[in-house]
C-alpha positions in Angstrom: 108.8 77.9 102.0 110.2 74.4 101.7 110.3 71.7 99.0 111.2 68.1 99.6 111.5 65.1 97.4 113.7 62.4 96.4 116.1 61.6 93.6 116.4 57.9 92.4 119.7 57.0 90.9 119.7 53.9 88.7 122.8 52.0 87.6 123.3 48.6 86.0 122.1 46.5 88.9 121.4 48.9 91.8 119.2 51.8 92.7 120.1 54.4 95.3 117.7 57.1 96.6 118.7 60.5 97.9 116.3 62.6 100.0 116.4 66.2 98.9 115.2 69.2 101.0 115.3 72.7 99.5 114.4 75.7 101.5 114.3 79.2 100.0 116.1 81.9 101.9 113.9 84.2 103.9 112.9 87.3 102.0 112.8 90.6 103.9 110.2 92.8 102.5 110.9 96.5 102.5 108.1 99.1 103.2 106.7 101.1 100.4 108.2 104.5 99.7 105.2 106.9 100.1 105.3 110.6 99.4 104.2 113.0 100.8 103.9 111.9 104.4 101.4 114.7 105.2 98.6 116.2 103.1 96.8 119.4 104.1 93.6 120.0 102.1 93.2 123.4 104.0 89.7 124.8 103.9 87.1 123.2 101.7 83.4 124.1 101.4 80.9 121.5 102.4 79.8 118.9 99.9 82.7 119.9 97.5 85.8 117.8 96.8 89.5 118.4 96.7 91.9 115.9 95.3 95.6 115.4 95.9 98.1 112.7 94.8 100.2 110.3 96.8 103.1 108.5 95.1 103.8 104.9 95.9 107.2 103.3 94.9 108.2 99.6 95.3 111.7 99.5 96.7 111.9 95.7 96.6 113.5 93.5 94.0 110.3 91.6 93.5 106.7 92.4 92.5 104.5 93.5 95.4 100.8 94.0 96.1 100.0 97.1 98.1 96.9 97.9 100.1 95.7 101.3 101.4 93.2 101.9 104.2 91.5 105.1 105.5 89.1 105.0 108.5 87.3 108.2 107.8 84.1 109.4 106.2 85.6 112.6 104.8 88.7 111.2 103.0 88.6 108.6 100.2 91.2 106.6 98.3 90.7 106.3 94.5 92.3 102.9 94.3 92.5 100.8 97.5 95.1 98.3 96.2 97.3 97.4 93.3 100.5 95.6 92.1 103.9 97.2 91.6 106.9 95.9 89.7 110.3 96.4 91.3 111.2 100.1 91.2 107.8 101.1 89.8 105.9 104.2 91.0 102.2 104.8 90.9 100.2 107.9 91.8 97.0 107.3 93.8 94.4 110.1 94.4 93.2 111.0 97.9 89.9 112.9 98.0 88.6 115.2 100.8 84.9 115.8 100.9 83.8 117.5 104.1 80.3 116.8 105.3 80.4 119.0 108.5 81.9 122.3 109.5 84.9 121.1 111.4 88.6 120.3 111.3 89.0 116.7 110.1 91.9 114.4 110.2 92.7 110.8 109.4 95.6 108.4 108.8 96.0 106.6 105.5 98.0 103.4 106.0 99.7 101.5 103.2 101.0 97.9 103.6 102.4 95.6 101.0 103.4 91.9 100.5 105.5 90.1 97.9 103.6 88.4 95.1 105.0 84.9 94.9 103.3 81.9 93.6 102.9 78.9 95.9 103.8 80.7 99.1 102.3 79.1 102.1 102.8 82.2 104.3 102.6 85.8 103.1 105.0 88.2 104.7 103.5 91.7 105.0 105.4 94.9 105.5 104.7 97.2 108.4 102.4 100.1 107.6 103.6 103.4 106.1 101.3 106.3 107.1 100.1 109.5 105.4 98.5 112.0 107.8 95.5 113.8 106.3 94.1 117.1 107.4 91.3 119.3 106.1 88.7 121.8 107.4 85.1 121.8 106.4 83.7 125.4 106.0 80.2 126.6 105.3 79.2 126.5 101.7 79.1 129.9 100.1 76.0 130.8 98.2 77.0 133.1 95.4 73.4 133.5 94.2 72.2 135.1 97.5 71.5 138.8 97.3 73.4 141.0 99.7 71.4 142.7 102.5 70.9 146.4 102.0 70.2 149.1 104.6 70.0 152.8 103.7 71.6 152.0 100.3 74.7 150.4 101.9 75.6 146.8 101.3 75.7 144.8 104.6 77.3 141.5 105.3 75.1 138.7 106.5 
């Protein structure tokens, strides 16, 4: 970002003008610190939910805005974006809700950019990924009566 202007200097009978150009030094944005890097939801019955936390920390010396993105129908992010002060940590919930009997995986990507007023260009960090894994299993019906043959209980 650059600012330019002029300074007029007046003395008794003269005026001088100085052109001023001020350019802020480039700011290198660090990636978010994200823990854990992998989340395994293990086996989860269909149409039920399991929640786990991801911790996001701002390693920069300035305020940042972060954004999270999952491209999956089985995994959800409780809060898709937010603002973090320097050194601040926030916990975000990731939810797994399987809708089919199958192993499911996805990647949760977090990016961030500095929050600076008047910036013409916004510098984004590269993504930090969390790998998500879970398995949808058939829903157990605890109300179903067991099958009986000759007085013995049989599995279905």
